[in-house]
C-alpha positions in Angstrom: 11.0 0.9 -1.0 10.4 -2.1 -3.2 12.0 -2.2 -7.0 10.1 -3.5 -9.9 10.9 -5.2 -13.2 8.8 -4.8 -15.9 8.6 -7.0 -18.6 6.2 -7.2 -21.5 5.8 -10.8 -23.6 4.4 -12.1 -26.6 0.9 -10.6 -25.9 2.2 -6.9 -25.2 4.0 -6.8 -28.6 1.1 -8.3 -30.5 -0.9 -5.9 -28.9 1.3 -3.2 -30.4 1.2 -4.9 -33.8 -2.6 -4.5 -33.6 -2.2 -0.8 -33.1 0.1 -0.3 -36.0 -2.1 -1.8 -38.0 -5.6 -0.5 -37.0 -5.4 3.0 -36.1 -8.0 4.6 -34.7 -11.2 2.2 -35.5 -15.3 2.5 -34.9 -17.6 -0.4 -35.4 -20.6 -1.6 -34.7 -20.7 -5.5 -35.7 -20.9 -7.3 -32.3 -20.3 -10.9 -34.4 -16.7 -10.7 -34.8 -15.1 -13.8 -33.2 -12.1 -13.5 -30.7 -12.6 -10.0 -29.8 -14.3 -7.8 -27.2 -17.6 -5.9 -27.6 -17.7 -2.9 -25.7 -20.7 -1.2 -24.5 -20.1 2.2 -23.2 -23.0 4.1 -21.0 -24.0 6.2 -18.6 -25.3 5.5 -14.9 -28.8 5.2 -16.5 -28.1 3.1 -19.1 -27.9 5.7 -21.5 -26.0 5.0 -24.5 -22.6 7.1 -24.4 -21.6 7.9 -28.1 -18.7 8.5 -29.8 -16.5 7.8 -27.0 -12.3 7.4 -26.8 -11.6 3.9 -26.0 -8.0 3.2 -24.8 -6.7 -0.4 -24.1 -3.5 -0.8 -22.2 -2.0 -3.7 -20.3 -2.9 -3.7 -16.6 0.6 -3.5 -15.7 1.2 -0.5 -17.8 2.5 2.1 -15.2 2.3 6.1 -16.8 5.7 7.9 -16.8 8.0 5.0 -15.9 10.5 5.3 -18.5 11.4 1.9 -19.5 7.7 1.8 -21.1 9.0 4.1 -23.9 6.5 6.0 -26.0 2.9 6.0 -24.7 1.6 5.3 -28.0 3.3 2.2 -28.4 1.6 0.6 -25.4 -2.3 1.8 -26.2 -4.7 1.1 -28.6 -7.4 3.6 -29.9 -10.6 3.1 -30.7 -14.1 5.0 -31.4 -17.6 3.9 -30.1 -20.6 4.6 -32.9 -24.1 6.0 -31.8 -25.2 3.3 -29.8 -21.9 3.4 -27.3 -20.6 0.4 -28.9 -17.2 -0.8 -30.7 -15.6 -4.0 -31.0 -11.9 -4.4 -30.2 -10.9 -7.3 -32.8 -7.8 -9.5 -32.4 -6.9 -8.6 -29.3 -4.4 -11.5 -27.7 -5.1 -13.1 -24.4 -4.1 -11.2 -21.3 -5.2 -8.2 -18.5 -6.2 -5.0 -19.5 -7.8 -1.8 -18.3 -10.1 -0.5 -20.9 -10.9 3.5 -20.3 -13.6 5.3 -22.4 -13.5 9.0 -21.7 -14.5 12.0 -24.0 -12.8 15.0 -23.2 -15.3 17.6 -24.4 -18.5 16.2 -22.6 -16.0 15.8 -19.1 -16.7 12.1 -19.5 -14.8 8.6 -18.2 -15.1 5.6 -17.1 -12.7 2.2 -17.1 -13.3 -1.5 -16.7 -10.6 -4.2 -15.6 -10.9 -7.7 -17.7 -8.7 -10.6 -18.2 -9.4 -11.6 -21.3 -8.8 -15.0 -22.8 -8.9 -15.6 -26.5 -11.9 -17.8 -27.7 -14.4 -18.2 -30.8 -16.7 -16.1 -29.5 -17.1 -12.3 -28.6 -16.4 -11.4 -24.9 -19.1 -8.4 -23.7 -17.8 -5.9 -21.6 -19.9 -2.6 -20.2 -18.2 0.6 -19.3 -20.0 3.2 -17.1 -18.8 6.8 -18.0 -19.6 9.7 -15.5 -18.1 13.2 -15.2 -14.5 12.7 -13.2 -13.5 13.5 -9.7 -10.3 15.3 -8.7 -8.0 13.2 -6.3 -5.4 15.1 -4.2 -3.1 13.6 -1.3 0.4 13.5 0.1 3.0 10.9 0.1 5.1 9.8 2.7 8.4 9.8 1.7 11.8 11.1 2.4 12.5 14.5 1.0 15.4 13.5 -1.2 13.0 10.5 -2.7 9.6 13.2 -2.7 12.3 15.3 -5.4 12.1 12.6 -8.4 9.1 10.7 -7.3 6.1 10.3 -10.0 2.4 9.2 -8.9 0.6 7.6 -11.3 -2.8 5.2 -11.6 -1.8 1.7 -12.4 -3.3 0.6 -15.8 -4.3 4.0 -17.0 -2.2 6.9 -18.3 -2.2 9.3 -15.4 0.4 10.9 -14.0 1.6 13.9 -11.6 4.5 14.6 -9.8 4.8 15.7 -6.1 6.0 18.7 -4.3 8.6 19.1 -1.4 5.8 18.1 1.0 4.6 15.1 -0.9 1.5 16.7 -1.7 -0.3 15.5 -5.1 -3.1 16.2 -7.1 -5.1 14.5 -10.5 -7.6 17.0 -12.1 -9.6 14.5 -13.2 -10.0 10.7 -12.5 -12.6 8.3 -13.7 -14.6 6.8 -10.9 -13.9 3.6 -9.5 -11.4 1.4 -7.7 -8.1 2.2 -8.8 -4.3 1.6 -7.7 -2.4 4.6 -6.9 1.7 4.1 -7.0 4.1 6.1 -6.1 7.9 5.3 -8.1 11.0 6.5 -9.0 12.7 5.5 -12.1 16.0 3.8 -11.9 18.9 4.7 -14.1 18.7 1.2 -15.3 15.9 1.3 -18.0 14.7 -2.2 -16.9 13.0 -1.3 -13.5 11.9 1.2 -11.3 11.9 1.6 -7.1 7.9 1.7 -5.8 7.6 3.4 -3.0 4.2 2.7 -2.2 0.8 2.1 -3.4 -2.9 1.9 -2.6 -6.3 1.5 -3.8 -8.5 4.4 -3.6 -12.2 4.5 -4.3 -12.1 7.4 -6.3 -15.5 9.3 -6.5 -16.7 7.3 -3.1 -14.8 10.1 -0.7 -14.1 12.8 -2.3 -13.9 15.5 0.1 -11.6 13.1 2.6 -7.9 13.1 2.3 -5.6 10.8 0.5 -2.7 9.1 1.8 -0.3 6.7 0.1 -1.1 4.1 2.7 -2.1 0.6 3.0 -6.0 2.2 3.6 -7.4 4.5 1.1 -8.5 7.4 3.1 -6.5 8.4 6.3 -5.8 11.9 7.3 -3.0 11.7 9.8 0.3 10.6 9.4 3.5 10.7 10.7 7.2 9.0 10.9 7.3 7.8 14.5 10.7 6.9 13.9 13.3 6.7 11.3 16.1 5.9 13.6 18.7 8.5 11.6 18.8 10.3 14.8 20.0 7.4 16.8 18.6 5.4 19.5 17.0 8.3 21.1 14.3 6.9 23.7 14.6 3.0 22.3 15.4 0.2 24.6 16.4 -3.4 24.3 14.9 -5.9 27.0 15.5 -9.7 26.8 14.0 -12.7 29.5 15.8 -14.4 32.2 17.8 -16.7 29.9 18.2 -14.7 26.9 20.7 -11.2 26.1 20.0 -8.8 23.6 22.6 -6.3 22.2 21.2 -3.3 20.7 22.7 -0.5 18.1 22.0 1.8 15.3 23.8 0.9 12.1 23.6 1.5 8.4 20.3 0.1 7.0 22.0 -1.7 4.1 20.4 -4.3 1.6 19.1 -1.3 -0.6 17.9 0.8 2.0 19.3 4.6 2.6 20.1 5.7 5.7 20.4 4.0 8.9 18.1 1.5 11.0 18.1 -0.5 14.1 19.6 -3.5 14.9 19.5 -6.1 17.6 20.7 -9.4 18.2 18.9 -12.1 20.1 21.1 -14.4 22.1 19.8 -18.0 23.9 21.3 -18.7 27.3 19.7 -21.8 27.6 17.7 -24.2 26.0 14.5 -22.7 27.2 11.6 -22.8 24.8 10.3 -19.3 26.1 12.8 -17.0 25.9 12.7 -13.4 24.3 14.8 -10.4 23.2 13.0 -7.0 22.1 13.1 -3.5 21.3 10.7 -1.0 22.7 9.7 2.9 23.0 7.7 4.3 26.1 5.4 7.0 25.1 5.6 8.7 28.7 2.1 8.3 29.6 -1.4 6.7 28.3 -2.0 7.0 24.8 -5.5 6.7 23.0 -4.9 4.8 20.0 -8.4 4.3 19.6 -8.9 5.3 15.9 -5.9 4.5 15.3 -5.6 3.2 11.3 -2.3 1.3 11.0 1.4 1.2 11.4 3.7 0.4 8.7 7.6 -0.8 9.5 10.4 -2.3 7.6 12.1 -5.3 8.9 14.9 -7.9 7.6 16.6 -11.0 9.7 19.8 -12.5 9.5 18.0 -15.9 9.2 13.7 -16.7 8.2 11.9 -16.2 11.4 9.2 -14.6 13.0 8.9 -11.1 14.6 5.9 -9.8 16.8 4.6 -5.8 16.8 3.2 -5.1 20.4 1.2 -2.5 21.9 2.0 -2.3 25.8 -0.4 -1.2 28.6 1.6 -0.7 32.3 -1.2 -1.8 35.0 -0.8 -0.7 38.3 -4.1 -2.1 39.5 -3.2 -5.8 40.9 -6.8 -6.3 41.3 -7.2 -6.6 37.3 -4.2 -8.6 36.2 -1.5 -10.7 37.9 1.1 -9.0 35.2 1.9 -5.4 35.1 2.2 -5.2 31.4 -0.4 -6.4 29.3 -0.4 -6.5 25.4 -1.8 -6.7 21.9 0.1 -7.8 19.2 0.0 -9.6 15.7 3.5 -12.0 14.5 5.0 -11.9 10.9 7.2 -14.0 9.1 10.2 -12.1 8.2 12.9 -12.7 5.7 16.4 -11.9 4.8 15.3 -9.1 2.6 13.7 -5.7 3.8 10.1 -6.2 4.0 7.3 -4.0 5.0 4.6 -5.0 7.2 1.8 -3.5 8.5 0.2 -3.6 11.6 -3.9 -3.3 11.6 -6.3 -3.3 15.0 -8.5 -5.5 13.2 -6.1 -7.9 12.3 -4.5 -8.1 15.7 -4.1 -11.9 17.7 -7.6 -12.5 19.4 -7.1 -12.3 23.2 -6.0 -15.2 24.6 -3.6 -13.8 27.8 -0.7 -16.0 26.3 2.4 -14.0 26.7 0.0 -11.5 28.2 -2.1 -11.2 24.7 -5.4 -9.2 26.0 -6.4 -8.0 22.9 -6.9 -5.0 21.4 -9.9 -4.1 23.6 -7.7 -4.0 26.4 -5.1 -1.4 25.5 -6.3 0.6 22.6 -7.4 3.4 24.7 -4.1 3.6 27.0 -1.0 2.3 25.2 2.0 3.3 27.4 4.5 1.3 24.9 5.3 -0.1 21.4 7.7 -3.3 21.3 9.2 -5.2 18.2 10.3 -8.7 19.3 13.0 -10.8 17.4 13.3 -14.4 17.2 16.2 -15.9 19.5 19.7 -16.4 17.6 19.1 -14.1 14.9 19.7 -10.6 14.0 16.9 -8.0 13.3 17.0 -4.7 11.5 13.8 -2.7 12.2 13.5 0.6 9.9 11.3 3.6 8.8 7.7 3.4 11.6 5.1 5.1 10.1 1.5 5.5 11.7 -1.6 6.2 9.7 -4.6 7.4 11.7 -7.9 9.0 11.8 -7.1 10.3 15.4 -4.1 12.2 16.3 -1.3 10.3 18.3 1.6 12.4 19.1 4.1 10.2 21.1 5.6 13.6 22.6 2.2 14.8 24.3 0.6 11.6 25.5 -2.3 11.8 27.5 -1.9 10.9 31.3 -4.7 9.1 32.5 -5.6 5.3 33.6 -8.6 3.5 31.9 -10.1 0.3 33.8 -9.2 -3.1 32.1 -11.6 -5.7 32.6 -11.1 -8.7 34.8 -10.8 -12.1 33.1 -13.7 -14.1 33.1 
């Protein structure tokens, strides 16, 4: 989980003062200096008359208690018959400007990084019929009960049910950031559990998951280590040793986590230690979207996530295990990393790295490598994918790997 402290500077205070002084303002002059000239229109360019125009800081998060009353953080205007309005005396800052008319069922928004100047800054906001968006958040049950799902910079928030399901009845179309968070008892911060970018209106028939890709239909927790080590095993190279256990996650994370210590027995440069989990057969992960996991280490160092494939054909490779992996720079605080197939290391055979294409349809094991002479904690490994990936019922088969050229 990610904790975020929210701070508003003089720009926001000035914005509040404008709201108090201006109230609801309409105007058609496009010549005011130090202002934003907003034009609202339909997709075909037709002016959208009498639209409510609402200005909010880009950092606004609806439902976060430390923001206080919504009215203090919003400026309201209205367009004229030509769909125009001038937002005058707006201080420099990053804003989300929404235009909406609920009776006409039209909504739209635009983001702007505005800098005060002696001229007028033009901005066009396209409005259209809004879209219903639903999805599910992969959070522990205790967290779901108090979590809120909001759209960054817009005033839309919904609760989730006991399964993590949420639904927005009417969101403006466009690229938005959807955030799941919990208010802390301390009014200066919230705990953020996840965020994604979603292209609202682009794939309204698809499932939405609060992961690192907007539209992912299948999701499950691969392991949260709450029930012990299970089938995980620790392994080390010839000149190294590894100690492995399950213990309290610590440092702000609840529950348990995997913990392993890598020790070097010699001055060799290529020693390694890891924890790995056999899948019981060949698992086709060709359609995998991503895998997320949390890591912290005792000292800043590199960790690696690998997909392994057991090979029992000596004519293919000299090694009985080939892999595809990616390396991450871990820190002493809990950090969430995302493994995306397209971002795995290019095949080079170094350390058995034959690349994703060589292993994707027949993965037999996943592993997490730790650096020498450091401690590694791992928690909450989650799988996001369009295809079904069931580690408890893998497909037992063998595919041929291309020989090295």
